[in-house]
Backbone and ligand atoms as CSV (ligand in chain L), in Angstrom:
chain,resi,resn,atom,element,x,y,z
A,1,MET,N,N,85.571,87.576,121.076
A,1,MET,CA,C,86.727,88.332,121.095
A,1,MET,C,C,86.436,89.762,120.575
A,2,PRO,N,N,86.750,90.829,121.329
A,2,PRO,CA,C,86.416,92.139,120.842
A,2,PRO,C,C,87.169,92.490,119.479
A,3,HIS,N,N,86.496,93.183,118.705
A,3,HIS,CA,C,87.088,93.574,117.359
A,3,HIS,C,C,87.324,95.034,117.285
A,4,VAL,N,N,88.616,95.393,117.230
A,4,VAL,CA,C,89.009,96.799,117.276
A,4,VAL,C,C,89.477,97.225,115.895
A,5,ALA,N,N,88.798,98.180,115.310
A,5,ALA,CA,C,89.131,98.759,114.034
A,5,ALA,C,C,90.334,99.717,114.217
A,6,VAL,N,N,91.289,99.627,113.312
A,6,VAL,CA,C,92.519,100.501,113.505
A,6,VAL,C,C,92.557,101.541,112.342
A,7,ILE,N,N,92.610,102.752,112.661
A,7,ILE,CA,C,92.743,103.819,111.667
A,7,ILE,C,C,94.132,104.391,111.863
A,8,ASN,N,N,94.985,104.204,110.786
A,8,ASN,CA,C,96.265,104.821,110.791
A,8,ASN,C,C,96.209,106.119,109.988
A,9,GLY,N,N,96.509,107.207,110.616
A,9,GLY,CA,C,96.347,108.530,109.938
A,9,GLY,C,C,97.461,108.834,108.906
A,10,SER,N,N,98.389,107.883,108.704
A,10,SER,CA,C,99.381,108.062,107.659
A,10,SER,C,C,99.087,107.258,106.448
A,11,LEU,N,N,99.156,107.813,105.259
A,11,LEU,CA,C,98.818,107.112,104.077
A,11,LEU,C,C,100.092,106.503,103.415
A,12,ARG,N,N,101.251,106.792,103.896
A,12,ARG,CA,C,102.481,106.372,103.152
A,12,ARG,C,C,102.767,104.893,103.357
A,13,GLN,N,N,103.349,104.295,102.286
A,13,GLN,CA,C,103.670,102.871,102.335
A,13,GLN,C,C,104.532,102.480,103.502
A,14,ALA,N,N,105.559,103.308,103.752
A,14,ALA,CA,C,106.580,102.874,104.822
A,14,ALA,C,C,106.235,103.522,106.101
A,15,SER,N,N,104.959,103.785,106.387
A,15,SER,CA,C,104.550,104.496,107.595
A,15,SER,C,C,105.117,103.836,108.885
A,16,LEU,N,N,105.657,104.656,109.655
A,16,LEU,CA,C,106.172,104.179,111.021
A,16,LEU,C,C,105.010,103.846,111.861
A,17,ASN,N,N,103.875,104.622,111.662
A,17,ASN,CA,C,102.655,104.235,112.436
A,17,ASN,C,C,102.010,102.942,111.992
A,18,GLY,N,N,102.287,102.651,110.642
A,18,GLY,CA,C,101.869,101.297,110.148
A,18,GLY,C,C,102.613,100.178,110.942
A,19,ARG,N,N,103.912,100.433,111.161
A,19,ARG,CA,C,104.672,99.412,111.961
A,19,ARG,C,C,104.117,99.319,113.290
A,20,LEU,N,N,103.766,100.524,113.942
A,20,LEU,CA,C,103.235,100.424,115.316
A,20,LEU,C,C,101.923,99.704,115.301
A,21,ALA,N,N,101.083,99.908,114.204
A,21,ALA,CA,C,99.793,99.219,114.190
A,21,ALA,C,C,100.028,97.705,114.083
A,22,ARG,N,N,101.009,97.310,113.300
A,22,ARG,CA,C,101.269,95.808,113.231
A,22,ARG,C,C,101.786,95.308,114.592
A,23,ALA,N,N,102.648,96.025,115.249
A,23,ALA,CA,C,103.172,95.672,116.538
A,23,ALA,C,C,101.975,95.494,117.546
A,24,LEU,N,N,101.108,96.454,117.599
A,24,LEU,CA,C,99.992,96.355,118.529
A,24,LEU,C,C,99.071,95.162,118.198
A,25,ALA,N,N,98.906,94.938,116.879
A,25,ALA,CA,C,98.019,93.750,116.475
A,25,ALA,C,C,98.570,92.457,116.966
A,26,LYS,N,N,99.910,92.384,116.855
A,26,LYS,CA,C,100.588,91.117,117.299
A,26,LYS,C,C,100.478,90.920,118.791
A,27,LEU,N,N,100.721,92.093,119.497
A,27,LEU,CA,C,100.685,91.978,121.009
A,27,LEU,C,C,99.282,91.775,121.513
A,28,ALA,N,N,98.322,92.191,120.810
A,28,ALA,CA,C,96.858,92.089,121.259
A,28,ALA,C,C,96.285,90.704,121.057
A,29,ALA,N,N,96.763,90.028,119.982
A,29,ALA,CA,C,96.182,88.753,119.704
A,29,ALA,C,C,96.586,87.748,120.793
A,30,PRO,N,N,95.704,86.773,121.227
A,30,PRO,CA,C,94.357,86.560,120.713
A,30,PRO,C,C,93.318,87.275,121.531
A,31,ARG,N,N,93.711,88.156,122.449
A,31,ARG,CA,C,92.709,88.763,123.354
A,31,ARG,C,C,91.798,89.740,122.559
A,32,LEU,N,N,92.427,90.585,121.767
A,32,LEU,CA,C,91.664,91.520,120.927
A,32,LEU,C,C,92.053,91.340,119.498
A,33,THR,N,N,91.143,91.472,118.534
A,33,THR,CA,C,91.481,91.418,117.113
A,33,THR,C,C,91.570,92.876,116.615
A,34,LEU,N,N,92.716,93.291,116.119
A,34,LEU,CA,C,92.958,94.553,115.627
A,34,LEU,C,C,93.014,94.492,114.093
A,35,THR,N,N,92.022,95.252,113.435
A,35,THR,CA,C,91.982,95.118,111.948
A,35,THR,C,C,92.135,96.494,111.335
A,36,PRO,N,N,93.168,96.663,110.479
A,36,PRO,CA,C,93.393,97.974,109.857
A,36,PRO,C,C,92.283,98.338,108.907
A,37,LEU,N,N,91.821,99.615,108.913
A,37,LEU,CA,C,90.814,100.041,107.936
A,37,LEU,C,C,91.508,100.841,106.838
A,38,ARG,N,N,90.952,100.660,105.647
A,38,ARG,CA,C,91.540,101.444,104.532
A,38,ARG,C,C,90.965,102.808,104.489
A,39,ILE,N,N,91.806,103.864,104.367
A,39,ILE,CA,C,91.356,105.222,104.328
A,39,ILE,C,C,91.942,106.035,103.180
A,40,ASP,N,N,92.807,105.366,102.378
A,40,ASP,CA,C,93.498,106.146,101.300
A,40,ASP,C,C,92.612,106.334,100.069
A,41,ASP,N,N,91.442,105.786,100.069
A,41,ASP,CA,C,90.569,105.978,98.882
A,41,ASP,C,C,89.417,106.991,99.180
A,42,LEU,N,N,89.452,107.561,100.372
A,42,LEU,CA,C,88.409,108.564,100.670
A,42,LEU,C,C,88.726,109.877,99.954
A,43,PRO,N,N,87.703,110.492,99.362
A,43,PRO,CA,C,87.997,111.862,98.807
A,43,PRO,C,C,88.178,112.824,100.008
A,44,LEU,N,N,88.667,113.974,99.677
A,44,LEU,CA,C,88.714,115.046,100.656
A,44,LEU,C,C,87.299,115.444,101.021
A,45,PHE,N,N,87.020,115.668,102.264
A,45,PHE,CA,C,85.620,115.929,102.630
A,45,PHE,C,C,85.121,117.208,101.927
A,46,ASN,N,N,83.881,116.967,101.367
A,46,ASN,CA,C,83.248,118.090,100.696
A,46,ASN,C,C,81.723,117.982,100.986
A,47,GLN,N,N,81.169,118.955,101.618
A,47,GLN,CA,C,79.760,118.838,102.135
A,47,GLN,C,C,78.815,118.622,100.974
A,48,ASP,N,N,79.185,119.017,99.741
A,48,ASP,CA,C,78.294,118.801,98.532
A,48,ASP,C,C,78.079,117.282,98.349
A,49,MET,N,N,78.970,116.427,98.899
A,49,MET,CA,C,78.835,114.957,98.636
A,49,MET,C,C,78.111,114.288,99.747
A,50,GLU,N,N,77.791,114.921,100.766
A,50,GLU,CA,C,77.335,114.190,101.961
A,50,GLU,C,C,75.987,113.519,101.919
A,51,ASN,N,N,75.143,114.046,100.986
A,51,ASN,CA,C,73.832,113.383,100.895
A,51,ASN,C,C,73.784,112.164,99.898
A,52,ASP,N,N,74.929,111.974,99.201
A,52,ASP,CA,C,75.115,110.885,98.350
A,52,ASP,C,C,76.527,110.409,98.574
A,53,LEU,N,N,76.765,109.674,99.735
A,53,LEU,CA,C,78.144,109.396,100.177
A,53,LEU,C,C,78.905,108.603,99.108
A,54,PRO,N,N,80.186,109.013,98.816
A,54,PRO,CA,C,81.007,108.191,97.999
A,54,PRO,C,C,81.141,106.746,98.568
A,55,ALA,N,N,81.215,105.788,97.721
A,55,ALA,CA,C,81.241,104.360,98.157
A,55,ALA,C,C,82.287,104.087,99.184
A,56,PRO,N,N,83.533,104.590,99.029
A,56,PRO,CA,C,84.537,104.283,100.134
A,56,PRO,C,C,84.179,104.936,101.487
A,57,VAL,N,N,83.445,105.957,101.518
A,57,VAL,CA,C,82.972,106.557,102.770
A,57,VAL,C,C,81.911,105.738,103.411
A,58,SER,N,N,80.946,105.256,102.598
A,58,SER,CA,C,79.906,104.366,103.102
A,58,SER,C,C,80.495,103.089,103.628
A,59,ARG,N,N,81.497,102.533,102.938
A,59,ARG,CA,C,82.169,101.273,103.380
A,59,ARG,C,C,82.855,101.559,104.690
A,60,LEU,N,N,83.565,102.621,104.847
A,60,LEU,CA,C,84.302,102.962,106.066
A,60,LEU,C,C,83.309,103.155,107.274
A,61,LYS,N,N,82.233,103.810,106.986
A,61,LYS,CA,C,81.216,104.074,108.057
A,61,LYS,C,C,80.682,102.769,108.523
A,62,ARG,N,N,80.340,101.872,107.568
A,62,ARG,CA,C,79.846,100.553,107.949
A,62,ARG,C,C,80.899,99.754,108.779
A,63,GLU,N,N,82.193,99.918,108.354
A,63,GLU,CA,C,83.200,99.140,109.123
A,63,GLU,C,C,83.355,99.633,110.531
A,64,ILE,N,N,83.242,100.964,110.691
A,64,ILE,CA,C,83.380,101.564,111.959
A,64,ILE,C,C,82.150,101.240,112.857
A,65,ALA,N,N,81.039,101.286,112.254
A,65,ALA,CA,C,79.790,100.911,113.028
A,65,ALA,C,C,79.828,99.473,113.511
A,66,ALA,N,N,80.460,98.582,112.691
A,66,ALA,CA,C,80.387,97.228,113.101
A,66,ALA,C,C,81.511,96.814,114.107
A,67,ALA,N,N,82.491,97.729,114.240
A,67,ALA,CA,C,83.600,97.450,115.204
A,67,ALA,C,C,83.149,97.677,116.649
A,68,ASP,N,N,83.759,96.955,117.547
A,68,ASP,CA,C,83.540,97.206,119.012
A,68,ASP,C,C,84.221,98.421,119.555
A,69,ALA,N,N,85.241,98.803,118.862
A,69,ALA,CA,C,86.037,100.001,119.281
A,69,ALA,C,C,86.913,100.443,118.083
A,70,VAL,N,N,87.456,101.648,118.249
A,70,VAL,CA,C,88.374,102.140,117.218
A,70,VAL,C,C,89.653,102.613,117.842
A,71,LEU,N,N,90.792,102.160,117.355
A,71,LEU,CA,C,92.081,102.612,117.776
A,71,LEU,C,C,92.647,103.556,116.730
A,72,PHE,N,N,92.799,104.865,117.139
A,72,PHE,CA,C,93.249,105.938,116.229
A,72,PHE,C,C,94.793,106.043,116.458
A,73,ILE,N,N,95.511,105.672,115.326
A,73,ILE,CA,C,97.016,105.800,115.381
A,73,ILE,C,C,97.422,106.963,114.522
A,74,THR,N,N,97.974,107.976,115.168
A,74,THR,CA,C,98.213,109.177,114.373
A,74,THR,C,C,99.653,109.532,114.286
A,75,PRO,N,N,100.117,109.958,113.109
A,75,PRO,CA,C,101.388,110.575,113.005
A,75,PRO,C,C,101.200,112.036,113.463
A,76,GLU,N,N,102.295,112.745,113.658
A,76,GLU,CA,C,102.207,114.136,114.011
A,76,GLU,C,C,102.659,114.944,112.755
A,77,HIS,N,N,101.780,115.765,112.280
A,77,HIS,CA,C,102.058,116.703,111.187
A,77,HIS,C,C,101.879,118.110,111.698
A,78,ASN,N,N,103.009,118.813,111.729
A,78,ASN,CA,C,102.963,120.245,112.125
A,78,ASN,C,C,102.178,120.411,113.472
A,79,ARG,N,N,102.545,119.585,114.413
A,79,ARG,CA,C,102.051,119.619,115.774
A,79,ARG,C,C,100.566,119.326,115.903
A,80,SER,N,N,100.012,118.586,114.947
A,80,SER,CA,C,98.705,118.185,115.053
A,80,SER,C,C,98.471,116.806,114.398
A,81,MET,N,N,97.212,116.280,114.374
A,81,MET,CA,C,96.936,115.042,113.672
A,81,MET,C,C,97.042,115.243,112.150
A,82,SER,N,N,97.290,114.249,111.413
A,82,SER,CA,C,97.423,114.349,109.979
A,82,SER,C,C,96.103,114.815,109.415
A,83,ALA,N,N,96.150,115.433,108.202
A,83,ALA,CA,C,94.916,115.833,107.439
A,83,ALA,C,C,94.076,114.638,107.127
A,84,ALA,N,N,94.769,113.520,106.860
A,84,ALA,CA,C,94.101,112.229,106.524
A,84,ALA,C,C,93.230,111.804,107.695
A,85,MET,N,N,93.727,111.899,108.929
A,85,MET,CA,C,92.960,111.481,110.054
A,85,MET,C,C,91.781,112.416,110.274
A,86,LYS,N,N,91.956,113.676,110.088
A,86,LYS,CA,C,90.881,114.634,110.264
A,86,LYS,C,C,89.799,114.435,109.250
A,87,ASN,N,N,90.262,114.054,108.022
A,87,ASN,CA,C,89.308,113.792,107.004
A,87,ASN,C,C,88.388,112.557,107.355
A,88,VAL,N,N,88.957,111.551,107.908
A,88,VAL,CA,C,88.179,110.366,108.266
A,88,VAL,C,C,87.155,110.809,109.403
A,89,ILE,N,N,87.644,111.513,110.341
A,89,ILE,CA,C,86.789,111.971,111.412
A,89,ILE,C,C,85.614,112.822,110.861
A,90,ASP,N,N,85.910,113.699,109.966
A,90,ASP,CA,C,84.888,114.561,109.436
A,90,ASP,C,C,83.799,113.795,108.674
A,91,TRP,N,N,84.259,112.847,107.749
A,91,TRP,CA,C,83.309,112.057,107.005
A,91,TRP,C,C,82.480,111.218,108.024
A,92,GLY,N,N,83.047,110.743,109.099
A,92,GLY,CA,C,82.359,109.911,109.988
A,92,GLY,C,C,81.208,110.605,110.762
A,93,THR,N,N,81.241,111.924,110.703
A,93,THR,CA,C,80.151,112.721,111.403
A,93,THR,C,C,78.944,113.095,110.488
A,94,ARG,N,N,79.148,112.835,109.209
A,94,ARG,CA,C,78.081,113.341,108.225
A,94,ARG,C,C,77.416,112.363,107.468
A,95,PRO,N,N,76.155,112.580,107.000
A,95,PRO,CA,C,75.380,113.830,107.253
A,95,PRO,C,C,74.968,113.898,108.643
A,96,TYR,N,N,74.546,115.083,109.074
A,96,TYR,CA,C,74.207,115.356,110.461
A,96,TYR,C,C,73.175,114.324,110.933
A,97,GLY,N,N,73.515,113.798,112.192
A,97,GLY,CA,C,72.654,112.792,112.765
A,97,GLY,C,C,73.037,111.400,112.480
A,98,THR,N,N,74.077,111.155,111.654
A,98,THR,CA,C,74.498,109.794,111.311
A,98,THR,C,C,75.907,109.509,111.796
A,99,SER,N,N,76.388,110.278,112.792
A,99,SER,CA,C,77.783,110.104,113.183
A,99,SER,C,C,78.016,108.680,113.633
A,100,VAL,N,N,79.216,108.143,113.281
A,100,VAL,CA,C,79.625,106.819,113.743
A,100,VAL,C,C,80.346,106.878,115.043
A,101,TRP,N,N,80.669,108.168,115.489
A,101,TRP,CA,C,81.590,108.287,116.669
A,101,TRP,C,C,80.856,108.266,117.987
A,102,LEU,N,N,79.585,108.666,118.014
A,102,LEU,CA,C,78.837,108.902,119.263
A,102,LEU,C,C,78.829,107.536,120.002
A,103,ASP,N,N,79.430,107.599,121.309
A,103,ASP,CA,C,79.460,106.430,122.165
A,103,ASP,C,C,80.394,105.295,121.727
A,104,LYS,N,N,81.074,105.485,120.579
A,104,LYS,CA,C,82.035,104.474,120.197
A,104,LYS,C,C,83.276,104.443,121.002
A,105,PRO,N,N,83.609,103.332,121.633
A,105,PRO,CA,C,84.793,103.208,122.498
A,105,PRO,C,C,85.975,103.447,121.580
A,106,GLY,N,N,86.987,104.119,122.091
A,106,GLY,CA,C,88.211,104.558,121.305
A,106,GLY,C,C,89.366,104.782,122.248
A,107,ALA,N,N,90.509,104.769,121.465
A,107,ALA,CA,C,91.841,105.101,122.193
A,107,ALA,C,C,92.747,105.665,121.144
A,108,THR,N,N,93.706,106.463,121.568
A,108,THR,CA,C,94.725,106.995,120.666
A,108,THR,C,C,96.094,106.593,121.027
A,109,ILE,N,N,96.908,106.556,120.008
A,109,ILE,CA,C,98.342,106.266,120.149
A,109,ILE,C,C,99.077,106.760,118.914
A,110,GLY,N,N,100.313,106.912,118.930
A,110,GLY,CA,C,101.101,107.385,117.706
A,110,GLY,C,C,102.581,107.356,117.908
A,111,THR,N,N,103.281,107.452,116.833
A,111,THR,CA,C,104.730,107.565,116.867
A,111,THR,C,C,105.275,108.546,115.907
A,112,SER,N,N,106.292,109.251,116.285
A,112,SER,CA,C,107.041,110.143,115.385
A,112,SER,C,C,108.501,110.196,115.899
A,113,GLN,N,N,109.344,110.728,115.035
A,113,GLN,CA,C,110.781,110.794,115.452
A,113,GLN,C,C,111.008,112.033,116.290
A,114,GLY,N,N,109.997,112.947,116.391
A,114,GLY,CA,C,110.139,114.137,117.191
A,114,GLY,C,C,110.198,113.873,118.679
A,115,ALA,N,N,110.741,114.866,119.447
A,115,ALA,CA,C,110.993,114.611,120.872
A,115,ALA,C,C,109.760,114.307,121.661
A,116,VAL,N,N,108.523,114.836,121.227
A,116,VAL,CA,C,107.352,114.528,122.005
A,116,VAL,C,C,106.531,113.427,121.439
A,117,GLY,N,N,106.984,112.744,120.482
A,117,GLY,CA,C,106.424,111.458,119.986
A,117,GLY,C,C,104.883,111.509,119.801
A,118,THR,N,N,104.410,112.515,119.147
A,118,THR,CA,C,102.931,112.726,118.772
A,118,THR,C,C,102.126,113.210,119.935
A,119,ALA,N,N,102.710,113.667,121.011
A,119,ALA,CA,C,101.933,114.200,122.189
A,119,ALA,C,C,100.977,115.374,121.741
A,120,ALA,N,N,101.586,116.262,120.821
A,120,ALA,CA,C,100.787,117.412,120.394
A,120,ALA,C,C,99.646,116.928,119.468
A,121,ALA,N,N,99.966,116.036,118.603
A,121,ALA,CA,C,98.960,115.547,117.699
A,121,ALA,C,C,97.813,114.803,118.428
A,122,GLN,N,N,98.254,114.005,119.383
A,122,GLN,CA,C,97.195,113.273,120.121
A,122,GLN,C,C,96.367,114.146,121.038
A,123,THR,N,N,96.962,115.236,121.595
A,123,THR,CA,C,96.166,116.144,122.356
A,123,THR,C,C,95.084,116.804,121.477
A,124,HIS,N,N,95.425,117.213,120.287
A,124,HIS,CA,C,94.391,117.755,119.430
A,124,HIS,C,C,93.322,116.600,119.063
A,125,LEU,N,N,93.862,115.512,118.715
A,125,LEU,CA,C,92.937,114.376,118.276
A,125,LEU,C,C,91.952,114.014,119.436
A,126,ARG,N,N,92.460,113.956,120.701
A,126,ARG,CA,C,91.623,113.553,121.769
A,126,ARG,C,C,90.571,114.607,122.016
A,127,SER,N,N,90.934,115.875,121.871
A,127,SER,CA,C,89.962,116.908,122.128
A,127,SER,C,C,88.865,116.832,121.039
A,128,VAL,N,N,89.177,116.520,119.823
A,128,VAL,CA,C,88.146,116.440,118.792
A,128,VAL,C,C,87.289,115.189,119.068
A,129,LEU,N,N,87.851,114.071,119.417
A,129,LEU,CA,C,87.135,112.857,119.664
A,129,LEU,C,C,86.195,112.967,120.807
A,130,ALA,N,N,86.686,113.617,121.840
A,130,ALA,CA,C,85.851,113.828,123.066
A,130,ALA,C,C,84.618,114.598,122.708
A,131,SER,N,N,84.832,115.645,121.871
A,131,SER,CA,C,83.691,116.472,121.488
A,131,SER,C,C,82.639,115.743,120.642
A,132,LEU,N,N,83.089,114.678,120.024
A,132,LEU,CA,C,82.145,113.866,119.210
A,132,LEU,C,C,81.510,112.711,119.888
A,133,GLY,N,N,81.798,112.645,121.271
A,133,GLY,CA,C,81.175,111.555,122.107
A,133,GLY,C,C,81.831,110.267,121.996
A,134,VAL,N,N,83.088,110.172,121.518
A,134,VAL,CA,C,83.804,108.935,121.547
A,134,VAL,C,C,84.055,108.564,123.055
A,135,ALA,N,N,83.837,107.295,123.389
A,135,ALA,CA,C,84.184,106.908,124.812
A,135,ALA,C,C,85.604,106.569,124.908
A,136,LEU,N,N,86.421,107.595,125.146
A,136,LEU,CA,C,87.844,107.592,124.972
A,136,LEU,C,C,88.538,107.103,126.245
A,137,MET,N,N,89.501,106.104,126.003
A,137,MET,CA,C,90.358,105.696,127.073
A,137,MET,C,C,91.301,106.816,127.500
A,138,GLY,N,N,91.270,107.275,128.747
A,138,GLY,CA,C,92.115,108.390,129.172
A,138,GLY,C,C,93.528,108.009,129.392
A,139,ARG,N,N,93.693,106.836,130.039
A,139,ARG,CA,C,95.086,106.378,130.316
A,139,ARG,C,C,95.282,104.933,129.994
A,140,PRO,N,N,96.469,104.466,129.727
A,140,PRO,CA,C,97.697,105.277,129.736
A,140,PRO,C,C,97.825,106.106,128.427
A,141,GLU,N,N,98.561,107.205,128.487
A,141,GLU,CA,C,98.906,107.953,127.272
A,141,GLU,C,C,100.136,107.234,126.753
A,142,ALA,N,N,100.267,107.206,125.371
A,142,ALA,CA,C,101.414,106.516,124.810
A,142,ALA,C,C,101.892,107.364,123.606
A,143,TYR,N,N,103.018,107.993,123.895
A,143,TYR,CA,C,103.708,108.851,122.890
A,143,TYR,C,C,105.009,108.241,122.569
A,144,ILE,N,N,105.096,107.565,121.413
A,144,ILE,CA,C,106.263,106.728,121.139
A,144,ILE,C,C,107.226,107.543,120.266
A,145,VAL,N,N,108.379,107.828,120.861
A,145,VAL,CA,C,109.425,108.456,120.087
A,145,VAL,C,C,110.141,107.388,119.239
A,146,PHE,N,N,109.988,107.466,117.930
A,146,PHE,CA,C,110.450,106.394,117.033
A,146,PHE,C,C,111.947,106.412,116.936
A,147,LYS,N,N,112.554,105.183,117.088
A,147,LYS,CA,C,113.994,104.968,116.778
A,147,LYS,C,C,114.073,103.659,115.976
A,148,GLU,N,N,115.015,103.613,115.043
A,148,GLU,CA,C,114.989,102.578,114.112
A,148,GLU,C,C,115.172,101.134,114.829
A,149,ASN,N,N,115.763,101.147,115.979
A,149,ASN,CA,C,115.974,99.846,116.658
A,149,ASN,C,C,114.764,99.305,117.571
A,150,LEU,N,N,113.669,100.017,117.419
A,150,LEU,CA,C,112.561,99.686,118.367
A,150,LEU,C,C,111.698,98.534,117.799
A,151,MET,N,N,111.407,98.595,116.514
A,151,MET,CA,C,110.560,97.600,115.875
A,151,MET,C,C,110.804,97.539,114.415
A,152,ASP,N,N,110.605,96.371,113.911
A,152,ASP,CA,C,110.896,96.175,112.450
A,152,ASP,C,C,109.605,96.438,111.592
A,153,GLU,N,N,109.749,96.295,110.278
A,153,GLU,CA,C,108.600,96.538,109.367
A,153,GLU,C,C,107.454,95.639,109.581
A,154,THR,N,N,107.752,94.407,110.054
A,154,THR,CA,C,106.666,93.446,110.323
A,154,THR,C,C,105.858,93.714,111.577
A,155,GLY,N,N,106.417,94.691,112.376
A,155,GLY,CA,C,105.833,94.921,113.658
A,155,GLY,C,C,106.314,94.098,114.804
A,156,HIS,N,N,107.484,93.425,114.558
A,156,HIS,CA,C,108.160,92.707,115.589
A,156,HIS,C,C,108.890,93.742,116.485
A,157,VAL,N,N,108.489,93.824,117.748
A,157,VAL,CA,C,109.131,94.802,118.704
A,157,VAL,C,C,110.435,94.222,119.157
A,158,THR,N,N,111.520,94.894,118.863
A,158,THR,CA,C,112.848,94.394,119.236
A,158,THR,C,C,113.359,95.018,120.494
A,159,ASP,N,N,112.679,96.028,121.004
A,159,ASP,CA,C,113.105,96.738,122.186
A,159,ASP,C,C,112.249,96.314,123.355
A,160,GLU,N,N,112.863,95.807,124.409
A,160,GLU,CA,C,112.202,95.154,125.541
A,160,GLU,C,C,111.328,96.197,126.260
A,161,ALA,N,N,111.889,97.395,126.455
A,161,ALA,CA,C,111.124,98.479,127.220
A,161,ALA,C,C,109.898,98.884,126.386
A,162,LEU,N,N,109.995,98.994,125.153
A,162,LEU,CA,C,108.849,99.408,124.284
A,162,LEU,C,C,107.767,98.232,124.407
A,163,ALA,N,N,108.292,96.954,124.291
A,163,ALA,CA,C,107.336,95.826,124.364
A,163,ALA,C,C,106.495,95.889,125.619
A,164,LYS,N,N,107.141,96.273,126.767
A,164,LYS,CA,C,106.395,96.456,128.050
A,164,LYS,C,C,105.375,97.502,127.965
A,165,VAL,N,N,105.764,98.661,127.355
A,165,VAL,CA,C,104.891,99.752,127.330
A,165,VAL,C,C,103.634,99.411,126.417
A,166,LEU,N,N,103.916,98.839,125.294
A,166,LEU,CA,C,102.783,98.544,124.372
A,166,LEU,C,C,101.905,97.337,124.888
A,167,THR,N,N,102.529,96.486,125.633
A,167,THR,CA,C,101.725,95.428,126.269
A,167,THR,C,C,100.817,95.957,127.360
A,168,ALA,N,N,101.346,96.935,128.180
A,168,ALA,CA,C,100.548,97.558,129.184
A,168,ALA,C,C,99.416,98.411,128.547
A,169,TYR,N,N,99.753,98.974,127.392
A,169,TYR,CA,C,98.698,99.742,126.695
A,169,TYR,C,C,97.561,98.768,126.234
A,170,ILE,N,N,97.883,97.600,125.712
A,170,ILE,CA,C,96.890,96.722,125.246
A,170,ILE,C,C,96.062,96.185,126.402
A,171,ASP,N,N,96.798,95.930,127.561
A,171,ASP,CA,C,96.118,95.489,128.706
A,171,ASP,C,C,95.029,96.511,129.177
A,172,ALA,N,N,95.431,97.710,129.111
A,172,ALA,CA,C,94.518,98.786,129.563
A,172,ALA,C,C,93.354,98.921,128.577
A,173,LEU,N,N,93.626,98.730,127.269
A,173,LEU,CA,C,92.549,98.840,126.271
A,173,LEU,C,C,91.579,97.667,126.432
A,174,ALA,N,N,92.048,96.436,126.764
A,174,ALA,CA,C,91.189,95.347,127.007
A,174,ALA,C,C,90.293,95.681,128.242
A,175,LYS,N,N,90.894,96.175,129.260
A,175,LYS,CA,C,90.065,96.466,130.416
A,175,LYS,C,C,89.097,97.644,130.131
A,176,TRP,N,N,89.507,98.562,129.319
A,176,TRP,CA,C,88.554,99.687,128.999
A,176,TRP,C,C,87.345,99.105,128.242
A,177,LEU,N,N,87.551,98.167,127.398
A,177,LEU,CA,C,86.442,97.581,126.558
A,177,LEU,C,C,85.464,96.884,127.545
A,178,VAL,N,N,85.964,96.303,128.589
A,178,VAL,CA,C,85.115,95.700,129.581
A,178,VAL,C,C,84.336,96.736,130.259
A,179,ARG,N,N,85.064,97.781,130.715
A,179,ARG,CA,C,84.451,98.911,131.506
A,179,ARG,C,C,83.326,99.643,130.708
A,180,VAL,N,N,83.539,99.734,129.428
A,180,VAL,CA,C,82.489,100.415,128.649
A,180,VAL,C,C,81.413,99.472,128.028
A,181,GLY,N,N,81.570,98.172,128.418
A,181,GLY,CA,C,80.504,97.233,128.181
A,181,GLY,C,C,80.534,96.542,126.825
A,182,VAL,N,N,81.630,96.604,126.017
A,182,VAL,CA,C,81.691,95.909,124.758
A,182,VAL,C,C,82.486,94.620,124.859
A,183,ALA,N,N,83.050,94.310,125.969
A,183,ALA,CA,C,83.710,93.022,126.131
A,183,ALA,C,C,83.469,92.439,127.557
A,184,GLN,N,N,83.628,91.179,127.667
A,184,GLN,CA,C,83.398,90.586,128.992
A,184,GLN,C,C,84.712,90.283,129.624
A,185,LYS,N,N,84.729,90.204,131.012
A,185,LYS,CA,C,85.928,89.985,131.789
A,185,LYS,C,C,86.549,88.587,131.395
L,1,FNR,C1,C,106.200,115.879,110.092
L,1,FNR,N1,N,106.877,115.259,111.164
L,1,FNR,C2,C,106.655,115.717,112.434
L,1,FNR,N2,N,107.135,114.972,113.527
L,1,FNR,C3,C,106.858,115.444,114.766
L,1,FNR,O1,O,107.252,114.715,115.762
L,1,FNR,N3,N,106.173,116.595,114.948
L,1,FNR,C4,C,105.696,117.393,113.912
L,1,FNR,O2,O,105.092,118.385,114.173
L,1,FNR,C5,C,106.027,116.934,112.601
L,1,FNR,N4,N,105.537,117.617,111.521
L,1,FNR,C6,C,105.565,117.043,110.272
L,1,FNR,C7,C,104.855,117.646,109.205
L,1,FNR,C8,C,104.814,117.034,107.975
L,1,FNR,C9,C,104.049,117.608,106.881
L,1,FNR,C10,C,105.460,115.788,107.759
L,1,FNR,C11,C,105.399,115.074,106.476
L,1,FNR,C12,C,106.181,115.234,108.771
L,1,FNR,C13,C,107.700,114.050,110.939
L,1,FNR,C14,C,106.798,112.781,111.047
L,1,FNR,O3,O,106.646,112.482,112.421
L,1,FNR,C15,C,107.428,111.637,110.311
L,1,FNR,O4,O,107.382,111.981,108.944
L,1,FNR,C16,C,106.755,110.346,110.629
L,1,FNR,O5,O,107.492,109.301,109.938
L,1,FNR,C17,C,105.293,110.382,110.180
L,1,FNR,O6,O,104.688,109.158,110.477
L,1,FNR,P1,P,104.430,107.987,109.344
L,1,FNR,O7,O,103.940,108.649,108.075
L,1,FNR,O8,O,105.862,107.390,109.176
L,1,FNR,O9,O,103.538,107.091,109.924
């Protein structure tokens, strides 16, 4: 069963993107295993530290390297990805020549209450990931405009239309992992 590491770019306890991560994990099982990665203990990127990586950074890089794919779930902060998400991406590229992103299969998704549901954030995120050589799933795009009645804290999706959208997204991700050669039909 393919193992997908999940990075939620929100650090807050009651993260709406955390709910989305839990919803996707439930819908993906048992076809794909989605495992959240811890990112709240990473220091802010500082190139002075890159030749003696802080332990949380080494751990995260190992976890990403071991995963078949990475699902990037981003909030939208001021029309871009969160600083926490960019911090993970930057650490993952350093020191030069040790990037965990090159050829790593990946996909993006996110939710916010704003009218475009993280479209601006994901557009930035995808352009960064493409430049780093992530084998990025192009379609479907999934910009989830959050409403309180869509899903609960446990990730139980209470809205039928959203359940269909997220199921189609997981189906496409499973197919993408076959296409890029990390999963079998
Ligand atoms: C936001 N929010 C936001 N929403 C949006 O749709 N577009 C945006 O540009 C912004 N900008 C923004 C900046 C900052 C600094 C904050 C804190 C918030 C609202 C944001 O989508 C909302 O707080 C979500 O709940 C964030 O996701 P998590 O943290 O709940 O996962």
